[in-house]
VMD Tcl script that draws the C-alpha trace (Angstrom):
set ca {
  {5.69 1.71 -43.28}
  {3.75 0.49 -40.38}
  {4.44 -2.42 -38.13}
  {1.98 -4.37 -36.01}
  {3.68 -4.38 -32.64}
  {1.51 -4.98 -29.73}
  {1.23 -1.90 -27.42}
  {3.28 -2.04 -24.38}
  {1.79 -1.71 -20.89}
  {3.59 0.68 -18.52}
  {5.99 -1.27 -16.24}
  {5.11 0.86 -13.15}
  {2.26 -1.44 -11.85}
  {4.58 -4.20 -10.43}
  {6.72 -1.38 -8.93}
  {3.59 0.40 -7.41}
  {2.47 -2.91 -5.99}
  {5.90 -3.66 -4.39}
  {6.00 -0.19 -2.91}
  {2.51 -0.58 -1.46}
  {3.38 -3.95 0.09}
  {6.63 -2.55 1.55}
  {4.69 0.43 3.10}
  {2.12 -1.82 4.59}
  {4.72 -4.21 5.98}
  {6.71 -1.26 7.55}
  {3.54 0.21 9.11}
  {2.45 -3.10 10.55}
  {6.02 -3.66 11.97}
  {5.98 -0.19 13.59}
  {2.46 -0.66 14.78}
  {3.44 -3.97 16.62}
  {6.54 -2.36 18.03}
  {4.73 0.69 19.39}
  {1.88 -1.35 20.85}
  {4.55 -3.55 22.59}
  {6.11 -0.49 24.18}
  {2.80 1.43 24.98}
  {-0.25 -0.93 25.45}
  {-2.33 2.16 26.19}
  {-2.25 3.06 22.51}
  {-4.21 0.07 21.32}
  {-7.45 1.92 20.51}
  {-5.85 4.77 18.50}
  {-3.60 2.27 16.78}
  {-6.60 0.07 15.86}
  {-8.21 3.11 14.30}
  {-5.13 3.94 12.21}
  {-4.84 0.37 11.00}
  {-8.45 0.31 10.12}
  {-8.02 3.59 8.07}
  {-5.02 1.96 6.40}
  {-6.92 -1.08 5.57}
  {-9.39 1.20 3.68}
  {-7.14 4.03 2.26}
  {-4.35 1.61 0.84}
  {-6.61 -0.28 -1.56}
  {-8.22 3.03 -2.68}
  {-4.85 4.39 -3.45}
  {-3.74 1.33 -5.33}
  {-7.01 1.33 -7.30}
  {-6.61 5.08 -8.16}
  {-3.02 4.45 -9.28}
  {-4.11 1.60 -11.50}
  {-6.67 3.90 -13.39}
  {-3.97 6.39 -14.32}
}
mol new
graphics top color blue
foreach p $ca { graphics top sphere $p radius 0.5 }
foreach p [lrange $ca 0 end-1] q [lrange $ca 1 end] { graphics top cylinder $p $q radius 0.2 }
display resetview
């Protein structure tokens, strides 16, 4: 006996997106705090934020393909 039930999509995508947004928020908050305390770190922090801007979407895309 077979039933015609639609296949369920994994529920991990909303959780993955929520975790990614939380991590980005925490990193941005920490970056602002550190730059406020140590303005001489502006250039290294800019490089780090730029790398995160590239790496975070790549990680999200890789997780969605799984």
